[in-house]
C-alpha positions as CSV (number, residue, x, y, z in Angstrom):
1,X,-137.0,77.6,111.9
2,X,-140.3,77.4,109.9
3,X,-143.8,77.2,111.9
4,X,-145.4,74.0,112.3
5,X,-148.0,73.1,109.6
6,X,-151.6,72.6,110.7
7,X,-153.6,69.5,110.0
8,X,-156.3,71.0,108.2
9,X,-159.5,69.0,107.4
10,X,-162.0,69.0,104.6
11,X,-165.4,68.6,106.1
12,X,-167.1,69.8,103.1
13,X,-168.1,66.3,101.4
14,X,-171.6,66.3,99.3
15,X,-173.4,64.1,101.8
16,X,-172.5,66.0,104.8
17,X,-173.2,69.4,103.3
18,X,-176.7,68.1,102.1
19,X,-177.6,67.3,105.9
20,X,-175.9,70.6,107.3
21,X,-177.6,72.9,104.7
22,X,-181.1,71.4,105.8
23,X,-180.1,71.8,109.4
24,X,-179.1,75.4,108.8
25,X,-182.1,76.2,106.7
26,X,-184.3,75.1,109.7
27,X,-182.4,77.3,112.3
28,X,-181.9,80.6,110.3
29,X,-183.9,80.6,107.3
30,X,-187.3,83.0,106.8
31,X,-189.8,82.3,104.0
32,X,-191.5,85.3,105.2
33,X,-188.3,87.6,104.7
34,X,-187.6,86.1,101.3
35,X,-191.2,86.8,100.3
36,X,-190.9,90.4,101.4
37,X,-187.6,90.7,99.7
38,X,-189.2,89.3,96.3
39,X,-191.8,92.1,96.6
40,X,-189.2,94.7,96.8
41,X,-188.4,94.8,100.3
42,X,-191.7,96.4,101.2
43,X,-194.8,95.0,103.2
44,X,-198.0,97.2,104.2
45,X,-200.7,96.0,106.3
46,X,-203.2,98.3,107.6
47,X,-201.5,101.3,108.7
48,X,-197.8,99.8,109.3
49,X,-195.4,99.6,106.7
50,X,-192.2,97.7,107.0
51,X,-189.2,98.5,104.7
52,X,-186.4,96.3,104.5
53,X,-183.1,97.5,103.3
54,X,-181.8,95.9,99.9
55,X,-178.9,94.0,101.1
56,X,-178.7,92.8,104.7
57,X,-178.0,89.8,107.0
58,X,-175.7,86.8,106.5
59,X,-173.3,87.4,103.9
60,X,-171.2,84.4,101.8
61,X,-168.5,84.5,104.3
62,X,-170.8,84.1,107.4
63,X,-172.8,81.3,105.5
64,X,-169.7,79.4,104.9
65,X,-168.5,79.8,108.5
66,X,-171.5,78.5,109.9
67,X,-171.7,75.5,107.4
68,X,-168.4,74.4,108.2
69,X,-169.0,74.8,111.9
70,X,-172.2,72.4,111.7
71,X,-170.3,70.2,109.3
72,X,-167.6,69.8,111.6
73,X,-169.7,68.4,114.5
74,X,-171.3,65.8,112.0
75,X,-167.9,64.6,110.6
76,X,-166.5,64.3,114.1
77,X,-169.5,63.1,116.2
78,X,-167.2,61.6,118.8
79,X,-164.6,63.9,119.2
80,X,-164.0,67.2,121.3
81,X,-164.8,70.1,118.8
82,X,-163.5,73.3,120.1
83,X,-164.2,77.1,118.6
84,X,-161.8,79.8,119.2
85,X,-164.1,82.5,120.8
86,X,-167.4,83.0,118.4
87,X,-167.9,81.6,115.0
88,X,-169.4,85.0,114.2
89,X,-170.7,87.9,116.5
90,X,-174.4,86.7,117.0
91,X,-175.3,85.2,120.3
92,X,-178.3,83.0,118.6
93,X,-175.9,81.3,116.3
94,X,-173.3,80.9,119.0
95,X,-176.0,79.4,121.2
96,X,-177.2,76.9,118.4
97,X,-173.2,75.7,118.1
98,X,-173.3,75.3,122.1
99,X,-176.0,73.0,122.1
100,X,-174.5,71.1,119.4
101,X,-171.6,70.7,122.1
102,X,-169.3,72.7,120.3
103,X,-167.2,74.1,123.1
104,X,-166.3,77.6,122.9
105,X,-162.7,78.8,123.9
106,X,-163.4,82.4,125.0
107,X,-161.1,85.2,123.7
108,X,-158.4,86.0,126.0
109,X,-157.8,82.4,127.1
110,X,-157.0,81.2,123.9
111,X,-153.3,80.3,124.6
112,X,-153.7,78.5,127.6
113,X,-156.8,76.5,126.7
114,X,-155.3,75.5,123.3
115,X,-152.0,74.3,125.0
116,X,-154.0,71.6,126.6
117,X,-155.5,70.2,123.3
118,X,-154.3,66.8,121.6
119,X,-154.2,65.5,118.2
120,X,-157.8,63.8,118.9
121,X,-159.3,67.4,119.0
122,X,-160.8,69.3,116.6
123,X,-160.4,73.2,116.5
124,X,-162.7,75.4,114.4
125,X,-161.1,78.7,113.5
126,X,-163.8,81.5,113.2
127,X,-164.7,83.7,110.4
128,X,-162.2,86.3,111.9
129,X,-159.4,84.3,111.6
130,X,-157.1,83.9,114.6
131,X,-153.5,85.2,115.9
132,X,-150.5,83.5,114.5
133,X,-149.1,82.3,117.6
134,X,-152.6,80.7,118.5
135,X,-152.3,78.8,115.1
136,X,-148.8,77.7,115.7
137,X,-149.8,76.2,119.3
138,X,-152.7,74.3,117.6
139,X,-150.2,73.1,114.9
140,X,-147.8,72.2,117.6
141,X,-150.4,70.2,119.5
142,X,-151.3,68.4,116.3
143,X,-155.0,69.3,116.5
144,X,-157.3,68.9,113.4
145,X,-158.3,72.3,112.2
146,X,-161.2,73.7,110.3
147,X,-160.4,77.0,109.1
148,X,-163.5,79.2,108.2
149,X,-161.5,82.5,107.8
150,X,-163.4,84.9,105.7
151,X,-161.5,85.3,102.3
152,X,-161.7,89.3,102.6
153,X,-160.0,89.0,106.1
154,X,-157.1,86.7,104.3
155,X,-156.9,89.3,101.5
156,X,-155.8,92.1,104.2
157,X,-153.4,89.7,105.6
158,X,-151.8,89.3,102.3
159,X,-151.5,93.0,102.1
160,X,-150.0,93.8,105.5
161,X,-147.5,90.7,104.9
162,X,-146.4,92.5,101.8
163,X,-146.0,95.8,103.6
164,X,-143.7,94.0,106.2
165,X,-141.8,92.7,103.4
166,X,-141.2,96.1,101.6
167,X,-140.5,97.8,104.9
168,X,-143.9,99.5,105.5
169,X,-145.5,99.9,108.7
170,X,-148.9,98.7,108.8
171,X,-151.7,101.5,109.7
172,X,-154.7,99.3,110.6
173,X,-158.1,101.1,110.9
174,X,-159.8,98.8,113.4
175,X,-160.5,98.1,116.9
176,X,-157.5,97.0,118.6
177,X,-159.1,94.1,120.8
178,X,-161.4,92.9,118.1
179,X,-160.5,89.2,116.9
180,X,-160.1,90.3,113.4
181,X,-157.7,93.1,114.0
182,X,-155.5,90.8,116.5
183,X,-155.3,88.2,114.0
184,X,-154.5,90.9,111.0
185,X,-151.9,92.7,113.4
186,X,-150.2,89.2,113.8
187,X,-149.7,89.0,110.3
188,X,-148.2,92.5,110.0
189,X,-145.3,91.5,111.7
190,X,-144.6,89.5,108.7
191,X,-142.7,86.1,108.5
192,X,-139.4,87.3,110.2
193,X,-141.5,89.2,113.3
194,X,-139.7,92.3,112.2
195,X,-142.8,94.1,110.8
196,X,-144.5,96.8,112.5
197,X,-148.1,97.9,113.0
198,X,-150.3,100.6,114.6
199,X,-154.0,100.2,115.0
200,X,-156.1,103.5,115.0
201,X,-159.7,103.7,115.5
202,X,-161.0,107.2,115.6
203,X,-160.3,110.4,113.5
204,X,-158.9,112.0,116.8
205,X,-156.4,108.9,116.6
206,X,-155.4,109.6,113.0
207,X,-155.0,113.3,113.7
208,X,-152.7,112.7,116.5
209,X,-150.6,110.4,114.1
210,X,-150.7,112.9,111.4
211,X,-149.7,115.6,113.8
212,X,-146.6,113.6,114.6
213,X,-145.6,112.7,111.1
214,X,-146.0,116.2,110.0
215,X,-143.6,117.6,112.7
216,X,-141.1,114.7,112.1
217,X,-141.4,113.8,115.8
218,X,-142.8,115.0,119.0
219,X,-143.6,113.6,122.4
220,X,-142.4,109.9,121.7
221,X,-143.2,108.5,125.0
222,X,-146.6,110.1,124.9
223,X,-147.2,108.5,121.6
224,X,-146.2,105.2,122.8
225,X,-148.4,105.7,126.1
226,X,-151.2,106.8,124.2
227,X,-151.6,103.6,121.7
228,X,-150.1,101.0,124.2
229,X,-150.7,97.5,122.9
230,X,-152.6,99.0,119.9
231,X,-148.9,99.1,118.5
232,X,-146.4,96.4,117.7
233,X,-143.7,95.3,120.2
234,X,-141.2,97.8,120.1
235,X,-142.7,100.3,118.2
236,X,-140.9,103.6,117.7
237,X,-142.9,106.2,115.9
238,X,-139.8,108.1,115.1
239,X,-138.5,105.3,113.0
240,X,-141.8,103.4,112.1
241,X,-144.0,106.3,110.7
242,X,-141.5,107.0,107.8
243,X,-143.1,104.5,105.3
244,X,-146.6,103.7,106.1
245,X,-149.3,101.3,104.5
246,X,-152.9,101.6,105.4
247,X,-155.5,98.6,105.9
248,X,-158.3,98.1,107.7
249,X,-160.7,95.7,109.8
250,X,-163.1,94.7,107.0
251,X,-166.1,95.6,108.7
252,X,-165.3,99.5,109.6
253,X,-167.4,102.3,108.4
254,X,-166.3,102.8,104.7
255,X,-166.5,106.6,104.9
256,X,-164.4,106.7,108.0
257,X,-161.7,104.6,106.5
258,X,-161.3,106.6,103.4
259,X,-161.1,109.7,105.4
260,X,-158.4,108.1,107.6
261,X,-156.6,107.1,104.6
262,X,-156.9,110.6,103.1
263,X,-155.4,112.3,106.1
264,X,-152.6,109.9,106.4
265,X,-151.6,110.3,102.8
266,X,-151.9,114.2,103.2
267,X,-149.6,114.3,106.3
268,X,-147.1,112.1,104.4
269,X,-146.9,114.5,101.6
270,X,-146.9,117.6,103.7
271,X,-143.5,115.9,105.3
272,X,-141.8,114.4,102.3
273,X,-143.1,116.2,99.4
274,X,-145.5,114.9,96.6
275,X,-142.9,112.5,94.9
276,X,-141.3,111.1,97.8
277,X,-144.5,111.2,99.9
278,X,-146.1,108.9,97.3
279,X,-143.3,106.6,97.6
280,X,-143.7,106.5,101.4
281,X,-147.3,105.9,101.6
282,X,-149.4,102.9,100.1
283,X,-153.2,102.2,100.5
284,X,-155.3,99.3,99.6
285,X,-158.8,99.2,99.9
286,X,-159.8,96.3,102.7
287,X,-163.2,96.9,103.3
288,X,-165.4,93.7,102.5
289,X,-167.8,93.8,99.8
290,X,-170.5,92.6,101.9
291,X,-170.1,95.3,104.4
292,X,-170.0,98.0,101.7
293,X,-173.2,96.6,100.4
294,X,-175.1,96.5,103.6
295,X,-173.9,100.4,104.4
296,X,-174.9,101.4,100.8
297,X,-178.1,100.0,100.8
298,X,-178.9,101.7,104.3
299,X,-178.0,104.9,103.0
300,X,-180.3,104.3,100.0
301,X,-183.3,103.2,102.3
302,X,-182.6,106.3,104.3
303,X,-183.4,108.5,101.3
304,X,-187.1,107.2,101.5
305,X,-189.5,108.1,104.2
306,X,-189.2,106.4,107.4
307,X,-190.3,107.2,110.9
308,X,-187.9,104.8,112.9
309,X,-185.2,102.4,112.2
310,X,-184.7,99.0,113.9
311,X,-181.0,97.6,113.5
312,X,-181.2,93.9,114.6
313,X,-177.9,91.8,115.4
314,X,-175.2,91.1,118.2
315,X,-174.4,94.1,120.3
316,X,-170.3,93.1,119.7
317,X,-170.7,93.0,115.9
318,X,-168.6,95.6,114.3
319,X,-170.4,95.9,110.9
320,X,-173.8,96.0,112.6
321,X,-172.6,99.0,114.9
322,X,-171.5,100.8,111.7
323,X,-175.0,100.7,110.5
324,X,-176.5,102.2,113.6
325,X,-174.0,105.0,113.5
326,X,-175.3,105.5,109.9
327,X,-178.9,105.4,110.9
328,X,-178.9,107.4,114.1
329,X,-177.5,110.4,112.3
330,X,-180.9,110.7,110.4
331,X,-183.5,109.4,112.4
332,X,-184.7,107.4,115.8
333,X,-182.6,104.3,115.6
334,X,-182.5,101.4,117.8
335,X,-180.2,98.6,117.9
336,X,-181.6,95.5,119.1
337,X,-180.4,92.0,119.7
338,X,-183.7,90.2,119.3
339,X,-187.3,90.9,118.8
340,X,-187.9,90.6,122.4
341,X,-186.3,93.8,122.9
342,X,-189.4,95.4,121.7
343,X,-191.1,95.2,125.0
344,X,-194.0,97.4,123.9
345,X,-195.2,100.1,121.8
346,X,-193.4,102.7,123.9
347,X,-190.6,100.6,125.6
348,X,-187.7,99.3,123.5
349,X,-184.4,97.6,125.0
350,X,-181.5,98.6,122.9
351,X,-177.7,99.1,123.1
352,X,-176.4,102.5,123.1
353,X,-173.3,103.0,121.4
354,X,-172.3,106.0,123.3
355,X,-172.8,104.6,126.9
356,X,-171.7,101.3,125.6
357,X,-174.5,99.4,127.4
358,X,-177.9,98.2,126.7
359,X,-180.6,100.3,128.2
360,X,-184.4,100.9,128.2
361,X,-185.7,103.9,126.0
362,X,-189.2,105.1,125.6
363,X,-190.7,106.3,122.3
364,X,-193.9,107.3,120.8
365,X,-193.0,106.3,117.3
366,X,-194.4,103.0,117.3
367,X,-197.7,104.0,119.5
368,X,-198.9,106.8,116.9
369,X,-202.3,106.0,115.7
370,X,-201.0,107.6,112.2
371,X,-199.8,105.5,109.5
372,X,-196.0,104.4,110.1
373,X,-193.1,103.3,108.2
374,X,-190.4,101.3,109.9
375,X,-187.3,100.5,108.4
376,X,-185.4,97.2,109.5
377,X,-181.8,96.4,108.3
378,X,-179.1,93.9,110.0
379,X,-175.5,93.4,109.6
380,X,-173.7,90.4,108.0
381,X,-174.0,88.1,111.0
382,X,-177.6,88.4,111.6
383,X,-179.5,85.2,110.5
384,X,-183.1,85.9,108.7
385,X,-185.0,84.3,111.4
386,X,-184.2,87.1,113.8
387,X,-185.5,89.6,111.1
388,X,-188.5,87.8,110.6
389,X,-189.1,87.7,114.5
390,X,-188.8,91.4,114.4
391,X,-191.2,92.1,111.7
392,X,-193.8,90.0,113.0
393,X,-193.3,91.8,116.6
394,X,-193.9,95.4,115.0
395,X,-197.0,94.2,113.5
396,X,-198.3,92.6,116.5
397,X,-197.7,95.7,118.8
398,X,-199.5,97.7,116.1
399,X,-202.5,95.1,116.5
400,X,-201.7,93.0,113.4
401,X,-201.4,89.3,114.0
402,X,-199.2,87.1,112.2
403,X,-202.0,85.5,110.2
404,X,-202.8,88.7,108.7
405,X,-199.3,89.3,107.9
406,X,-199.0,86.3,106.0
407,X,-202.2,86.7,104.3
408,X,-201.2,90.2,103.0
409,X,-197.8,88.5,101.7
410,X,-199.9,86.0,100.0
411,X,-202.0,88.6,98.3
412,X,-199.0,90.5,96.8
413,X,-197.5,87.0,95.7
414,X,-200.4,86.2,93.5
415,X,-201.3,89.6,92.5
């Protein structure tokens, strides 16, 4: 029996999008950031220099998702408009949608909430996509659907579906609880539901899997207990690790995904030999282009003199988190949600990736009387207005007012 078809609606009419783009421009754009970018990403005022990464902030997929969400509210002004979770992982953007009366259905309660919707309701699918079982319920309820799923995410779905058809287990590098990975895992089951998947996050996870592959077995119950819901229902490592195909959450750290691919391939070849091993292993690069660009841009910026790095974005943003991981290996790095996290020259409120919580830290980096270079970057879900706020806050704390910053920019532009 085939799954019910969704009532997908097109809200991208020219007249609507003209209004939407003007509204989005007001909420999220920054002329100041655009000007700094045009000047090579560098701005010095007095003894304070701001250096922006070459690529940061909204990507095309995020911009498209936000545009479609805004358009949905305009096209259906008198209907209930629901959003599955968050449109992207940024609290400012989700707050704006909430103020527009777009009703968020929190992750974890989708199934129960969606089952109560009617054919008069509009459901926005976020950029991460949604699990097939949720989409089937939406279709059964007859809801109108505005699908903002990123094209890069759908490319991963296509790959894992093919793995299922070809009899390969999908090994997915990602966070098992993340909306995107949950959506991808559901596609890895295939149309018949007989496909298999295993989600791995860390290099310790992959080493555990590789050891099991090389030995051709091991502590089966221990394996199942370790991965739990990160594996498909009925997953049996003795059966389902014979032929594997690697995919990933699109926002993972590129270098780590590549290392996971290398280790898994080596394990399969050690078990099966080169010829058969290559037949039993498949891989497809599914890191999104925007994620790669932002990571590569940060690596390039870190080759230049910097005293401190500020990474701006939502704390639950995967691609932003990986920028923090890159930065903190080289210099003091602070993951801040907004400019308000810069409490003073010495006090910064930021998210600690290792403690997995927000905390206050004290640093003398911004308080120095000596010339200072501050690096600023952001993941694909952070709007430029938050970058502008951060830049102006750094200058303000350093005794440089907004008027001086804008005058310096104007002088550079006319030079």
